[in-house]
C-alpha positions in Angstrom: -23.0 -12.2 -6.9 -20.7 -9.3 -7.9 -20.6 -7.9 -11.0 -17.3 -5.3 -11.2 -17.3 -2.5 -13.1 -14.3 0.0 -14.5 -14.0 3.1 -12.9 -12.5 4.9 -16.2 -12.4 3.4 -19.6 -8.9 3.3 -19.5 -7.1 1.0 -17.3 -7.8 1.7 -13.9 -9.1 0.0 -10.6 -12.6 -1.9 -11.2 -15.1 -1.7 -8.5 -17.9 -4.2 -7.3 -21.6 -4.1 -7.0 -22.3 -5.8 -3.5 -25.7 -6.3 -2.1 -27.4 -4.6 1.0 -26.1 -7.0 3.5 -22.8 -6.6 2.9 -21.8 -3.2 5.5 -23.0 -5.3 8.2 -20.2 -8.2 6.9 -17.8 -4.9 7.4 -19.0 -4.2 10.3 -18.4 -7.4 11.5 -14.8 -8.2 10.4 -14.2 -4.4 12.0 -15.0 -5.8 15.1 -12.8 -9.0 14.2 -9.9 -6.4 14.2 -10.5 -4.8 17.0 -10.7 -7.7 19.1 -7.6 -9.0 17.2 -5.6 -5.6 18.6 -7.6 -4.2 21.1 -4.7 -2.1 22.8 -3.3 -0.7 19.5 -7.4 0.1 18.2 -8.5 1.4 21.6 -5.0 3.6 22.2 -5.4 4.9 18.7 -9.1 5.7 19.6 -8.2 7.3 22.9 -5.5 9.5 21.1 -8.0 10.9 18.8 -10.7 11.3 21.1 -8.9 13.2 23.8 -7.4 15.5 21.0 -11.3 16.1 19.7 -12.1 16.7 23.4 -9.2 19.3 23.8 -10.0 20.9 21.0 -13.8 21.3 21.5 -13.1 22.3 25.4 -10.5 25.4 23.9 -12.9 26.6 21.8 -15.4 26.4 25.0 -13.1 28.2 27.0 -12.4 31.0 24.5 -15.6 32.1 24.2 -16.2 32.3 27.7 -12.8 34.4 28.4 -14.0 36.5 25.7 -16.7 36.9 27.5 -18.9 36.5 23.9 -20.4 33.2 23.2 -19.1 32.9 20.1 -17.1 29.9 21.7 -20.0 27.9 22.3 -22.1 28.7 19.3 -18.8 27.0 17.2 -18.3 24.1 19.3 -21.6 22.6 17.9 -20.7 22.6 14.1 -17.1 21.5 15.4 -18.0 18.6 17.0 -20.6 17.7 14.0 -17.5 18.3 11.7 -15.7 15.6 13.2 -17.7 13.2 10.5 -16.0 15.5 7.8 -12.6 14.8 9.0 -13.0 11.1 10.6 -11.7 9.6 7.6 -8.3 10.6 7.7 -8.0 10.5 11.2 -9.0 6.5 11.1 -5.6 6.3 8.3 -4.0 4.5 11.1 -6.8 1.8 11.5 -6.6 1.1 7.8 -3.3 0.0 8.0 -3.8 -1.8 11.2 -6.2 -3.8 9.5 -4.0 -4.3 6.2 -1.3 -6.0 8.3 -3.7 -8.1 10.4 -4.8 -9.3 6.9 -1.0 -10.2 6.8 -0.4 -11.6 9.8 2.2 -8.8 10.5 3.0 -7.0 13.6 1.1 -4.5 14.8 1.8 -1.4 17.4 0.3 2.1 17.8 3.5 3.5 16.7 3.2 1.6 13.4 -0.8 3.2 12.9 0.1 6.6 13.9 2.9 6.6 11.0 0.8 5.2 8.5 0.5 8.3 6.3 4.5 7.6 5.4 3.0 5.3 3.2 1.7 7.6 0.6 2.5 10.6 2.4 2.0 13.6 -0.4 -1.4 11.9 -1.8 -2.9 11.2 1.6 -2.2 14.6 2.8 -3.5 16.0 -0.3 -7.1 14.5 0.9 -6.7 15.9 4.3 -6.1 19.1 3.3 -9.5 18.5 1.1 -10.9 17.2 4.0 -10.0 20.1 6.3 -11.4 22.6 3.9 -14.8 20.9 4.1 -14.8 21.5 7.4 -14.1 24.8 7.3 -16.2 25.5 4.7 -19.1 23.8 6.9 -18.0 26.0 10.2 -18.2 28.9 8.3 -21.4 28.6 6.4 -22.9 26.8 9.9 -22.0 30.7 11.2 -23.7 32.0 8.6 -26.9 29.8 9.0 -27.0 30.7 12.4 -26.5 34.6 12.3 -29.6 34.6 9.7 -31.9 32.9 12.2 -30.6 34.2 15.4 -29.2 37.3 14.5 -30.2 40.3 17.6 -31.7 37.2 19.3 -28.9 34.4 20.5 -30.2 31.8 22.4 -29.5 31.8 26.3 -26.0 29.5 26.6 -27.3 28.7 29.9 -30.1 27.3 28.2 -28.7 26.3 25.0 -29.5 22.7 24.0 -33.3 23.4 24.6 -33.4 26.4 23.0 -31.3 25.4 19.7 -32.8 21.7 19.4 -36.3 21.7 21.4 -37.7 25.3 20.7 -40.8 25.8 18.1 -38.6 28.7 17.1 -35.7 26.9 16.2 -37.4 24.5 13.5 -36.5 26.6 10.5 -32.7 27.2 11.7 -32.7 23.1 12.5 -34.5 22.1 8.8 -31.7 24.3 7.0 -28.5 23.5 9.2 -29.2 19.5 8.9 -30.1 20.2 5.4 -26.8 21.5 4.3 -25.5 19.6 6.4 -26.5 16.6 5.1 -25.5 17.7 1.8 -21.9 18.4 2.7 -21.8 15.4 4.4 -22.7 13.5 1.5 -20.5 14.5 -1.1 -17.3 14.0 1.8 -18.3 10.9 2.2 -18.6 10.3 -1.9 -15.2 11.6 -2.0 -14.0 9.9 0.6 -15.8 6.4 1.5 -12.8 4.3 -0.1 -10.2 7.1 -1.3 -8.0 6.7 1.7 -7.7 3.3 2.0 -7.1 3.1 -1.7 -4.2 6.0 -0.9 -2.2 3.9 1.6 -3.1 0.5 0.0 -1.5 1.7 -3.4 0.5 4.3 -4.9 -2.0 6.1 -6.8 -2.9 10.1 -6.9 -5.6 11.6 -4.9 -7.5 11.8 -8.4 -8.3 8.4 -9.5 -8.6 7.4 -5.4 -11.7 9.8 -5.3 -12.9 8.5 -8.9 -12.9 5.6 -7.8 -14.9 6.3 -4.1 -17.2 8.2 -6.4 -17.5 5.2 -8.8 -18.2 2.9 -5.2 -21.3 5.0 -4.3 -22.6 5.2 -7.6 -22.7 1.8 -8.3 -23.8 1.1 -4.9 -26.5 3.7 -4.1 -28.3 0.9 -1.4 -25.3 -0.4 0.6 -23.6 2.9 0.9 -26.9 4.6 1.9 -26.9 2.0 4.5 -22.9 2.1 5.6 -23.2 5.9 6.0 -26.3 5.5 8.1 -24.5 3.3 10.0 -21.3 5.8 10.2 -23.5 8.4 11.3 -24.8 6.2 14.1 -21.9 4.7 15.7 -20.3 8.1 15.1 -22.6 10.3 16.6 -23.4 7.8 19.4 -19.5 8.5 20.3 -19.9 12.3 20.4 -22.7 12.9 22.5 -21.1 10.8 25.1 -18.6 13.8 25.4 -16.0 11.9 23.2 -15.3 8.9 25.4 -17.7 6.6 22.9 -15.3 7.7 20.3 -12.5 5.3 22.0 -14.4 2.5 20.7 -16.2 3.4 17.6 -13.4 5.3 16.0 -11.6 1.9 15.4 -14.7 0.4 14.5 -15.6 2.2 12.0 -12.1 2.6 11.0 -11.6 -0.8 10.6 -15.0 -1.7 9.0 -13.9 0.8 6.4 -10.6 -1.2 5.0 -13.1 -4.2 4.9 -15.4 -2.2 2.7 -12.6 -1.1 0.3 -11.4 -4.4 -0.3 -14.9 -5.8 -0.8 -15.6 -3.0 -2.9 -12.4 -2.5 -5.4 -11.2 -5.0 -7.2 -7.5 -5.9 -6.3 -5.0 -7.1 -8.7 -4.2 -10.7 -8.4 
């Protein structure tokens, strides 16, 4: 049983309240799309996994070449920040799922050029997410400076010193808490907004308002969905971005089905 709820009092998209089990149905539908177009989906995932790996490697190398360890410590929040910009990176996967549902031809070229459907508004949303990423990196740098000023972790033993040291517990608590708040905000504004911008010629304000309303009226299922996104994306990141080749397409396709399930469609 679902119930449609208007976003505003004036005519606007309506959102549905769904059950706690729906995120699993979205994942199943996303997996189905991946299996229907494996070459396109995995090729798309490979493009962005390689791009992420190259950017991370360049940041890491910059820290070494400068004989300062700044690059090492920027690399960690940059990796975590992938989740903040992931929704805009998956725009081509939303297009693939949309075309598969209509029985149309899909290709990697079509997926990579999907933003042309609503370029100005999708661009604005991408800019907003990029600003969130830059804000997060700045915050993470400040938190690092606050807790490790004068006594930075040894880059040769970075993981153990940062994640498995008693002295790092306050740093981890503050960093994870701040990151979680920022990630929750980004999730609320982007849960369905980018698929909606691709699907309809609407502006970014209406799309964000719809996304926030979706999350507000479906707190429990959307919390489960957010946890699944973190789980799959995190698994992709800890495998040196290789897992993103599958994780990004799976989450991207599933997000399209979440949007179609949560936002009432005309007709």
